[in-house]
Residue, then its C-alpha position, 0 to 999 in steps of 0.5 A: x626518794x627524798x629524805x625529810x629533814x630532821x625536825x627543828x629543836x626548840x627549848x621551852x624555859x618554864x616548859x612544865x608551867x601552865x602556858x609552857x606545857x600547852x605550847x609544848x603540845x602545840x609545837x610537838x603537833x606542828x613537828x618541832x622537837x621540844x626540849x623542856x627546862x624548868x626549875x619547878x618553882x611553880x610547876x610539877x614534874x608530873x606534867x612531864x608524864x602527862x605530856x608524854x601520855x598525851x603525845x606518846x612521845x618523850x620530851x627531854x627535860x632539864x631541871x634548872x633555873x634560867x639564871x644558871x647561865x652555864x646550865x642553860x648553855x650546856x642544854x642549848x649546845x647538847x640538845x642542838x637547840x635552834x630556837x627558844x621560847x621563854x616562859x620562865x618567870x614570876x607573874x603575879x601583879x600583887x606579889x610583885x608589888x610586895x616583893x619587887x626585888x625578887x621579880x627583877x632578879x627572877x624575870x629580868x636577871x633570868x632573861x639576861x642570863x638566858x640571852x647570854x647563854x643563847x649568844x654563846x651557843x649561837x642560838x638567835x631565834x627567840x620568842x618572849x612571853x610578854x604581857x599586856x601589862x606593859x601598856x599600863x593605864x589605857x590612853x585608848x582601847x583596845x590596846x594596839x601595839x602602838x599604844x604607849x607603854x607605861x607599866x604601873x606595877x613591878x611585874x609589868x615593868x619587868x616585862x617592859x624592861x625585857x622588851x627594851x633589852x630585846x629591842x637593843x639586842x636586835x639593833x646591836x646584832x642583825x642575826x637575832x630574830x625576836x618576837x615579843x608576844x604581849x599576852x592578855x589573860x590566858x585561861x582554860x585547859x587542854x581537851x585531854x583534861x590532863x594539863x591545865x592551870x594548877x599553881x602551887x599553893x593558893x592561886x594568884x590568878x582568877x580562873x584557878x581560884x574559881x576552879x577551886x572554889x567550885x570544887x569546894x577546895x576554897x571557901x569563897x572567891x574575893x572579887x577585888x573591886x566591885x565599883x569600877x566604871x564597867x558594865x557590872x562594877x568588876x574588872x574587865x579583861x580579855x580572856x584567851x583560851x590557853x590552847x589558842x595562846x599556844x597556837x599563837x606561839x607556834x605561829x610566831x616561831x614559824x613566822x621567825x623562819x627565813x623567808x617568813x613574815x617575821x624572818x626579815x624583822x629583827x624584833x617585833x611585838x605582837x598582841x595575843x588576845x581575843x579582842x573581847x572584854x569580859x568582866x570578873x562576874x561574867x566569867x564567874x557566871x559562865x563557870x557556874x554554867x559550865x560546872x553546874x556548881x555555885x561559885x560563892x564570892x564576896x566583894x573586896x577592896x581594889x588591888x594596887x596595880x589593877x586596871x578597870x578594863x583592858x582588851x586587845x586589838x589583835x589585827x597585827x597577829x592576824x596579818x603577820x602570824x595568820x593567827x586569831x583566837x577562836x575559842x569562846x569563854x564557855x569553852x574556856x570554862x568547860x575545859x577548866x572544869x574538866x581539868x579540875x574534875x580530872x584532878x579531883x579524880x586523881 
């Protein structure tokens, strides 16, 4: 009788955060052994218990910062890690414009320290949480991976700098296998209602703010820019369900394995988006339908660094990763409200 090989072990940095926690579940379901690392700057330790409640399985967890190279190297070696999915980083466009130094320190510095720790531990499979913000002002739409990169805010520039580092690293050492996944706008929550987008303090992103307004925790939503040249004057974004996004990471990690689509390519960038744009007000109205609650809003000036409209050309992900976004805007809103309601129930 043949004995099944032990599961491969993957480290998720920022593993208790919004996207990290959903990806932890997706990887666990796909048969990976998942190790989590998070500094808890924008996440809660309670998420660990929720992951274990959903799966009935333990997740090794380390409270550490990716900039602590020695700590990360110890985790990589001690846990026998074979691949890393890197989520840890600050992600608010407006905040990055107000405090660019902290963003470069946290995002770029953190990535460099992590990669150094990986090299020392002989771990060279890497999936990077990048962003569509690297494209900057659209030369054409939808954005495909060949679109010129010209990020227009510090957050986007940190992502672009990291991509450039990864490309140089892969060119310098052919043992590396790296996928940079350019996200569009993740929203939604896990079907259990136990995990979702629950940032510390006042949310910087649209959906968690809408959730809290609908729940009566915040008074009114400020819509930044109502005079764009779009269908209703508000910004248009490519929203993607976070569970679809998590499944995209599983597909990317599997594709990096020897003999698979990305297994012979040292560095690839891939869009993860739905290919469909929805405006801010379309999302608000869909959320009102899903929650059966009003979402009061008011017009506010445009924010520096925001674009009028963007959405993905996702065909490369379908071809290389055999992945595509499947869940609708209505499903994103319904799952978000289920998570918010369960949070309110304690």
